[in-house]
C-alpha positions in Angstrom: 0.0 0.0 0.0 1.3 3.4 -0.9 1.3 6.0 1.9 0.3 9.3 0.1 0.4 11.3 3.3 4.0 10.1 4.0 5.0 11.3 0.5 3.5 14.7 1.2 5.2 15.0 4.6 8.5 14.0 3.0 8.1 16.6 0.3 7.5 19.3 2.9 10.5 18.2 5.0 12.7 18.1 1.9 11.7 21.8 1.2 13.0 22.7 4.6 9.9 24.5 5.5 7.4 24.0 8.3 4.1 22.3 7.2 1.6 25.0 6.0 -1.6 25.3 7.9 -4.3 24.5 5.4 -2.4 25.9 2.4 -1.5 24.1 -0.8 1.7 22.1 -1.1 3.3 21.1 -4.3 3.9 17.3 -4.3 5.6 15.0 -6.8 4.4 11.5 -6.6 5.5 8.3 -8.4 3.2 6.5 -10.8 2.1 3.9 -8.3 1.2 6.7 -5.8 -0.9 8.5 -8.4 -2.7 5.3 -9.3 -3.6 4.7 -5.6 -4.7 8.4 -5.2 -7.0 8.1 -8.2 -8.4 4.6 -7.8 -9.1 4.5 -4.1 -11.9 7.1 -4.2 -13.5 5.2 -7.1 -13.3 1.9 -5.2 -14.8 3.4 -2.0 -17.5 5.2 -4.0 -18.5 2.0 -5.6 -18.5 0.1 -2.3 -20.6 2.8 -0.6 -23.0 3.0 -3.5 -23.6 -0.8 -3.4 -24.1 -0.7 0.3 -26.6 2.2 0.1 -28.5 0.5 -2.7 -28.6 -2.7 -0.5 -30.5 -0.8 2.2 -27.6 -0.2 4.6 -27.6 3.1 6.4 -24.4 4.5 4.9 -23.9 7.6 2.8 -23.6 6.9 -0.9 -20.4 7.4 -2.8 -21.2 10.9 -4.1 -18.5 12.6 -1.9 -15.9 10.2 -3.2 -17.0 10.6 -6.8 -16.7 14.4 -6.3 -13.2 14.1 -5.0 -12.2 11.9 -7.9 -13.7 14.4 -10.4 -11.8 17.2 -8.7 -8.5 15.3 -8.8 -9.0 14.3 -12.4 -9.9 17.8 -13.6 -7.0 19.4 -11.8 -4.6 17.0 -13.5 -6.1 17.6 -16.9 -7.9 14.3 -17.1 -11.5 13.4 -18.0 -14.4 15.1 -16.1 -15.9 11.9 -14.7 -13.5 8.9 -14.5 -14.9 5.7 -13.2 -12.0 3.3 -13.2 -14.4 0.5 -14.0 -16.9 1.2 -11.3 -20.5 2.1 -11.9 -21.6 5.6 -11.0 
């Protein structure tokens, strides 16, 4: 499993600056890290959608889909990627 937060903290330490409080941080990630960053929200959205459709009292995956849409659009990707999961 790739630890995205560890990569971000390492990037901040490498810059020699204190961690910003709520501000943006420029981060360079490896291909595997980007893959995890993009596919995990889709996977969780799909799981939550299935659970909600099955009558379980959980929120649907809409928040995860919105996060994935935002990541994809910020990276110049498609507007609504699914990574093979049903929206």
